[in-house]
DRENDO-1510 file (C-alpha; in Angstrom, 1 decimal, always signed):
<recs>
REC; n; res; u; v; w
REC; 1; MET; +1.5; -9.9; +17.1 .
REC; 2; ILE; +1.5; -8.1; +14.1 .
REC; 3; GLU; +2.2; -4.9; +14.7 .
REC; 4; LYS; +0.1; -2.1; +13.2 .
REC; 5; ASN; +0.0; +0.7; +10.7 .
REC; 6; THR; +3.2; -1.9; +8.9 .
REC; 7; ILE; +3.9; -3.3; +5.9 .
REC; 8; CYS; +6.4; -6.4; +6.2 .
REC; 9; HIS; +8.4; -8.1; +3.2 .
REC; 10; TYR; +9.1; -11.7; +4.4 .
REC; 11; LEU; +11.2; -15.2; +2.6 .
REC; 12; ASN; +11.4; -18.3; +3.1 .
REC; 13; LEU; +14.1; -21.3; +1.9 .
REC; 14; ASP; +10.9; -23.0; +0.8 .
REC; 15; GLY; +11.3; -20.1; -2.3 .
REC; 16; ILE; +7.5; -18.3; -0.2 .
REC; 17; ARG; +7.4; -14.8; -0.6 .
REC; 18; LEU; +4.9; -13.5; +2.3 .
REC; 19; THR; +3.8; -9.8; +2.4 .
REC; 20; LEU; +1.4; -9.0; +5.6 .
REC; 21; ALA; -0.2; -5.4; +6.2 .
REC; 22; ASP; -2.1; -3.9; +9.5 .
REC; 23; ILE; -3.5; -0.5; +7.1 .
REC; 24; THR; -5.8; -0.2; +10.3 .
REC; 25; ASP; -5.0; +4.1; +10.5 .
REC; 26; ALA; -5.1; +4.6; +6.8 .
REC; 27; ALA; -8.6; +3.0; +6.3 .
REC; 28; LEU; -10.0; +5.1; +9.6 .
REC; 29; GLU; -8.3; +8.0; +7.7 .
REC; 30; ALA; -10.2; +7.4; +4.4 .
REC; 31; ALA; -13.4; +6.6; +6.2 .
REC; 32; LYS; -13.3; +9.9; +8.0 .
REC; 33; ARG; -12.4; +12.3; +4.6 .
REC; 34; HIS; -15.2; +10.7; +2.5 .
REC; 35; ASN; -18.0; +10.5; +5.7 .
REC; 36; MET; -18.6; +6.7; +5.9 .
REC; 37; SER; -21.1; +4.7; +6.9 .
REC; 38; ASP; -18.8; +1.8; +9.3 .
REC; 39; GLN; -19.7; -0.6; +6.5 .
REC; 40; ALA; -18.1; +1.2; +4.0 .
REC; 41; ALA; -15.7; +2.1; +5.6 .
REC; 42; ALA; -15.1; -1.3; +6.2 .
REC; 43; MET; -15.7; -2.5; +2.3 .
REC; 44; LEU; -12.6; +0.3; +1.6 .
REC; 45; GLY; -10.5; -0.5; +4.1 .
REC; 46; GLU; -10.3; -4.2; +3.3 .
REC; 47; ILE; -9.8; -3.4; -0.7 .
REC; 48; MET; -7.1; -0.9; +0.6 .
REC; 49; ALA; -5.6; -3.6; +2.6 .
REC; 50; GLY; -5.4; -5.6; -0.5 .
REC; 51; THR; -4.2; -3.3; -2.7 .
REC; 52; ALA; -1.1; -2.5; -0.4 .
REC; 53; ILE; +0.4; -6.6; -0.7 .
REC; 54; LEU; +0.1; -6.4; -4.0 .
REC; 55; ALA; +2.6; -3.8; -4.1 .
REC; 56; THR; +5.6; -6.3; -4.1 .
REC; 57; ASP; +8.7; -5.1; -5.3 .
REC; 58; PHE; +8.9; -2.5; -2.9 .
REC; 59; LYS; +13.1; -1.7; -3.9 .
REC; 60; ASN; +12.0; +0.2; -7.1 .
REC; 61; HIS; +8.8; +1.6; -5.0 .
REC; 62; GLU; +6.1; -0.3; -6.7 .
REC; 63; GLY; +2.8; +1.5; -7.2 .
REC; 64; VAL; -0.7; -0.4; -7.9 .
REC; 65; SER; -3.7; +1.4; -8.8 .
REC; 66; LEU; -7.1; -0.6; -8.4 .
REC; 67; ARG; -10.1; -0.4; -10.3 .
REC; 68; TRP; -12.8; -2.4; -8.6 .
REC; 69; GLU; -16.5; -1.9; -10.8 .
REC; 70; THR; -19.1; -3.4; -8.8 .
REC; 71; ASN; -21.8; -2.5; -11.2 .
REC; 72; GLY; -24.0; -2.3; -8.4 .
REC; 73; PRO; -24.8; +1.0; -6.3 .
REC; 74; ILE; -22.0; +1.7; -5.3 .
REC; 75; GLY; -20.2; +2.2; -7.9 .
REC; 76; ASN; -16.4; +1.7; -8.6 .
REC; 77; ILE; -14.1; +1.4; -5.7 .
REC; 78; HIS; -10.8; +2.7; -6.6 .
REC; 79; THR; -7.4; +2.2; -4.2 .
REC; 80; ASP; -3.7; +3.2; -4.6 .
REC; 81; ALA; -1.1; +1.7; -2.8 .
REC; 82; TYR; +2.4; +4.1; -4.2 .
REC; 83; GLU; +6.2; +3.6; -2.8 .
REC; 84; GLY; +5.4; +0.9; -0.8 .
REC; 85; LYS; +4.0; +2.6; +2.1 .
REC; 86; TYR; +1.4; +5.2; +0.9 .
REC; 87; LEU; -2.3; +4.4; +0.4 .
REC; 88; ARG; -5.3; +6.2; -0.7 .
REC; 89; GLY; -8.4; +5.1; -1.7 .
REC; 90; TYR; -12.8; +6.5; -2.6 .
REC; 91; MET; -16.2; +4.8; -3.0 .
REC; 92; ASP; -18.2; +6.7; -5.9 .
REC; 93; HIS; -21.4; +5.8; -3.9 .
REC; 94; PRO; -20.5; +4.7; +0.2 .
REC; 95; GLU; -23.8; +6.3; +1.1 .
REC; 96; ALA; -25.5; +2.7; -1.1 .
REC; 97; ALA; -23.3; +0.6; +0.8 .
REC; 98; GLY; -25.2; -1.9; +2.5 .
REC; 99; ALA; -24.9; -5.1; +4.7 .
REC; 100; ASP; -25.0; -7.5; +1.8 .
REC; 101; GLU; -20.9; -7.9; +0.8 .
REC; 102; SER; -22.2; -9.6; -2.3 .
REC; 103; ILE; -22.3; -6.0; -4.4 .
REC; 104; LEU; -18.6; -6.2; -4.2 .
REC; 105; ASN; -18.3; -9.3; -6.5 .
REC; 106; GLU; -21.1; -9.6; -8.3 .
REC; 107; HIS; -21.0; -9.3; -12.0 .
REC; 108; GLY; -18.1; -6.9; -11.1 .
REC; 109; MET; -14.8; -6.7; -12.9 .
REC; 110; LEU; -11.9; -5.6; -11.1 .
REC; 111; TYR; -9.1; -3.9; -13.1 .
REC; 112; VAL; -4.7; -3.1; -11.9 .
REC; 113; THR; -2.7; -1.0; -13.1 .
REC; 114; ARG; +0.9; -1.8; -11.9 .
REC; 115; TYR; +4.1; +0.8; -12.7 .
REC; 116; SER; +7.9; +1.2; -10.9 .
REC; 117; LEU; +11.0; +2.4; -11.8 .
REC; 118; LEU; +11.9; -0.3; -14.0 .
REC; 119; ARG; +9.1; -0.6; -16.3 .
REC; 120; MET; +5.9; +0.9; -17.7 .
REC; 121; PRO; +2.7; +1.3; -16.3 .
REC; 122; TYR; +0.7; -1.8; -17.4 .
REC; 123; THR; -2.8; -2.8; -16.9 .
REC; 124; SER; -4.9; -6.7; -16.5 .
REC; 125; SER; -8.5; -7.9; -15.3 .
REC; 126; VAL; -9.8; -10.1; -14.0 .
REC; 127; GLU; -14.1; -10.8; -13.9 .
REC; 128; LEU; -15.5; -11.2; -10.5 .
REC; 129; LYS; -16.1; -14.5; -9.3 .
REC; 130; GLY; -15.1; -14.7; -5.7 .
REC; 131; HIS; -17.7; -14.8; -2.3 .
REC; 132; ASP; -15.1; -12.4; -1.1 .
REC; 133; VAL; -11.9; -9.6; -1.3 .
REC; 134; SER; -9.6; -12.7; -0.3 .
REC; 135; SER; -10.8; -14.5; -3.4 .
REC; 136; CYS; -11.3; -11.8; -5.8 .
REC; 137; LEU; -7.8; -10.8; -5.4 .
REC; 138; THR; -6.4; -14.3; -5.0 .
REC; 139; ASP; -8.6; -15.4; -8.5 .
REC; 140; TYR; -6.6; -11.9; -10.4 .
REC; 141; MET; -3.2; -13.2; -9.0 .
REC; 142; LYS; -3.5; -16.8; -10.4 .
REC; 143; GLU; -5.1; -15.8; -13.8 .
REC; 144; SER; -3.2; -11.9; -14.8 .
REC; 145; ASP; +0.4; -12.8; -13.2 .
REC; 146; GLN; -0.1; -17.0; -13.3 .
REC; 147; THR; +1.9; -17.5; -10.0 .
REC; 148; LEU; +0.1; -20.0; -7.4 .
REC; 149; SER; -0.5; -17.4; -4.7 .
REC; 150; HIS; -2.5; -16.9; -1.7 .
REC; 151; ILE; -4.3; -14.0; -0.2 .
REC; 152; GLN; -5.9; -12.9; +2.6 .
REC; 153; THR; -7.9; -10.4; +3.7 .
REC; 154; ALA; -9.8; -8.8; +7.3 .
REC; 155; VAL; -11.0; -6.3; +8.7 .
REC; 156; ILE; -11.5; -6.7; +12.6 .
REC; 157; ARG; -15.1; -4.9; +14.1 .
REC; 158; ASP; -16.5; -4.1; +17.8 .
REC; 159; GLU; -20.0; -5.1; +18.6 .
REC; 160; GLN; -21.3; -1.7; +17.2 .
REC; 161; GLY; -19.1; -2.2; +13.8 .
REC; 162; ARG; -16.4; -0.1; +14.1 .
REC; 163; ILE; -13.4; -0.7; +12.7 .
REC; 164; GLN; -10.8; -1.4; +15.1 .
REC; 165; ARG; -8.6; -3.7; +12.6 .
REC; 166; VAL; -7.6; -4.2; +9.0 .
REC; 167; PHE; -5.3; -6.8; +8.1 .
REC; 168; ALA; -4.0; -8.0; +4.5 .
REC; 169; PHE; -1.4; -10.7; +3.7 .
REC; 170; MET; +0.0; -12.5; +0.5 .
REC; 171; ALA; +2.0; -15.6; +0.1 .
REC; 172; GLN; +3.5; -16.4; -3.5 .
REC; 173; LEU; +5.3; -19.3; -4.4 .
REC; 174; MET; +9.1; -18.3; -6.2 .
REC; 175; PRO; +10.5; -19.4; -9.0 .
REC; 176; GLN; +11.8; -22.9; -8.5 .
REC; 177; GLY; +10.0; -22.6; -4.9 .
REC; 178; ASN; +8.6; -26.3; -3.3 .
REC; 179; LYS; +5.1; -26.3; -4.6 .
REC; 180; ASP; +4.3; -29.0; -2.0 .
REC; 181; LYS; +5.5; -26.5; +0.7 .
REC; 182; PHE; +3.1; -23.5; -0.3 .
REC; 183; LYS; +0.1; -26.4; -0.6 .
REC; 184; GLU; +0.5; -27.6; +2.8 .
REC; 185; TYR; +0.5; -23.9; +4.5 .
REC; 186; PHE; -1.7; -23.1; +2.5 .
REC; 187; SER; -4.6; -25.5; +2.5 .
REC; 188; VAL; -6.3; -23.4; +5.1 .
REC; 189; ASN; -6.9; -20.0; +5.6 .
REC; 190; TYR; -4.9; -18.5; +9.5 .
REC; 191; HIS; -7.1; -16.3; +11.6 .
REC; 192; PHE; -5.7; -12.2; +12.5 .
REC; 193; ALA; -6.0; -10.6; +15.7 .
REC; 194; GLY; -9.1; -10.6; +17.2 .
REC; 195; GLU; -10.1; -13.6; +15.3 .
REC; 196; SER; -10.8; -17.3; +16.3 .
REC; 197; HIS; -12.6; -19.0; +13.1 .
REC; 198; ALA; -9.3; -20.6; +12.0 .
REC; 199; ALA; -6.9; -22.9; +14.1 .
REC; 200; GLU; -3.5; -20.9; +13.4 .
REC; 201; SER; -3.2; -17.4; +13.0 .
REC; 202; VAL; -0.6; -15.7; +10.6 .
REC; 203; GLU; +2.3; -15.5; +13.6 .
REC; 204; ASP; +2.0; -19.9; +13.9 .
REC; 205; LEU; +2.3; -19.3; +10.2 .
REC; 206; LEU; +5.3; -16.7; +10.6 .
REC; 207; LYS; +6.5; -19.2; +12.7 .
REC; 208; LYS; +6.4; -22.3; +11.4 .
REC; 209; GLY; +7.1; -21.7; +7.9 .
REC; 210; LYS; +10.4; -20.1; +9.1 .
REC; 211; PHE; +10.2; -17.0; +7.2 .
REC; 212; SER; +12.9; -14.3; +7.4 .
REC; 213; LEU; +11.8; -10.6; +7.6 .
REC; 214; LEU; +13.4; -9.0; +4.3 .
REC; 215; GLY; +11.5; -5.2; +4.9 .
REC; 216; LYS; +9.5; -3.0; +7.0 .
REC; 217; MET; +8.1; +0.4; +6.5 .
REC; 218; GLU; +5.2; +2.3; +8.2 .
REC; 219; VAL; +1.7; +2.5; +6.2 .
REC; 220; SER; +0.2; +5.7; +6.5 .
REC; 221; PHE; -3.1; +7.5; +4.3 .
REC; 222; ARG; -1.3; +10.1; +1.5 .
REC; 223; CYS; -3.2; +11.9; -1.1 .
REC; 224; THR; -1.0; +12.6; -4.0 .
REC; 225; CYS; -2.5; +16.2; -5.4 .
REC; 226; SER; -1.5; +19.6; -5.0 .
REC; 227; ALA; -2.2; +23.0; -6.3 .
REC; 228; ASP; +0.9; +22.3; -8.1 .
REC; 229; ARG; -0.3; +19.6; -9.6 .
REC; 230; ILE; -3.0; +21.7; -10.6 .
REC; 231; LYS; -0.9; +24.4; -11.9 .
REC; 232; SER; +0.9; +22.2; -14.1 .
REC; 233; ALA; -2.5; +20.4; -15.8 .
REC; 234; LEU; -3.5; +24.1; -16.3 .
REC; 235; LEU; +0.3; +25.2; -18.4 .
REC; 236; SER; -0.7; +22.1; -20.3 .
REC; 237; LEU; -3.4; +24.2; -21.8 .
REC; 238; ASN; -3.4; +25.7; -25.4 .
REC; 239; ALA; -4.4; +28.9; -26.1 .
REC; 240; HIS; -7.7; +29.1; -27.0 .
REC; 241; ASP; -8.6; +26.7; -22.9 .
REC; 242; ARG; -6.8; +29.5; -21.3 .
REC; 243; ALA; -8.4; +32.1; -22.6 .
REC; 244; GLU; -11.5; +30.2; -21.4 .
REC; 245; ILE; -10.2; +29.7; -17.8 .
REC; 246; LEU; -9.5; +33.5; -17.6 .
REC; 247; LYS; -13.5; +34.3; -18.0 .
REC; 248; ASP; -14.2; +32.7; -14.5 .
REC; 249; ASP; -13.5; +34.5; -11.4 .
REC; 250; LYS; -11.3; +31.2; -10.3 .
REC; 251; VAL; -10.8; +27.4; -10.3 .
REC; 252; GLU; -12.4; +25.1; -8.2 .
REC; 253; ALA; -11.4; +21.4; -7.8 .
REC; 254; THR; -11.8; +18.9; -5.3 .
REC; 255; CYS; -10.0; +15.7; -4.7 .
REC; 256; GLU; -11.7; +12.7; -5.2 .
REC; 257; TYR; -9.6; +10.8; -3.4 .
REC; 258; CYS; -9.2; +12.6; -0.3 .
REC; 259; GLY; -12.0; +15.3; -0.6 .
REC; 260; SER; -9.2; +18.2; -0.5 .
REC; 261; HIS; -10.9; +21.1; -1.9 .
REC; 262; TYR; -8.7; +23.7; -4.7 .
REC; 263; SER; -9.7; +27.4; -5.2 .
REC; 264; ILE; -7.6; +29.3; -7.4 .
REC; 265; PRO; -8.5; +32.9; -8.3 .
REC; 266; ARG; -8.2; +34.0; -11.8 .
REC; 267; GLU; -5.4; +36.5; -11.1 .
REC; 268; LEU; -3.1; +33.8; -9.5 .
REC; 269; ILE; -3.8; +31.5; -12.6 .
REC; 270; ALA; -2.9; +34.5; -15.0 .
REC; 271; LEU; +0.2; +35.0; -13.3 .
REC; 272; TRP; +1.2; +31.7; -13.8 .
REC; 273; PHE; +0.6; +32.0; -17.3 .
REC; 274; GLU; +2.7; +34.8; -17.7 .
REC; 275; GLU; +5.5; +33.8; -15.5 .
REC; 276; GLU; +5.5; +30.6; -18.0 .
REC; 277; LYS; +6.3; +33.1; -21.2 .
REC; 278; GLY; +8.7; +34.8; -19.3 .
REC; 279; SER; +10.6; +31.2; -19.1 .
REC; 280; ASN; +9.8; +30.5; -22.3 .
REC; 281; VAL; +11.3; +34.1; -23.8 .
REC; 282; GLN; +14.5; +33.3; -21.6 .
</recs>
């Protein structure tokens, strides 16, 4: 049984790396914060799961940001995975999400930004041609990383359409890995808990491939926004912009990723500016 709210990294003797994630509670938290319909929540949750498994360099805290441009009524979908265990995400217009999931991949573009302790951020992109999230992400891996890969994502929903579980896994062939074994294992799809359309489960794959667990972490929703980040942004302003800011009674900001609202009074902002002047004099 796949453990809920975890991301696990595996490797086998055939040189195949596998990352498996259940992000159920993170997806539900995102849906709650953005007051999403069941359909919008499922779309966002599936892409959040896909984002989680793309961050494979967990030892160096690799982060991944996705911008999924649908060129449709729902606008863009934004998801982040960072520090190997935290997720966040939002959709420009969740109210426009209907039953037709093809709006995710018709005439769209996917932009992926990667960053870690070892390298500067870099962004790559791919035109969305697949019929579902899994095939779109697999196409991205083939075109950008030029790595033999297999990706599956899934959202399990109850009879009322509410999210029960959100999964994803990615298999990658390592350099010098056994290509024949990779093709043997991933010529078919595998089902997650609660699915029945595939003959074998992900657990069956782990057993027959003799995958060894390298690491496991709990996954949760967490945003990077804070009052301190707003303070840093305000302190980066030039003298003219600072004067303009102080004409208002307060500065208000709402985080698009988590919905948190910040209201900072003019008096506190002025104090921050004065404190910075004092520290610069010293």
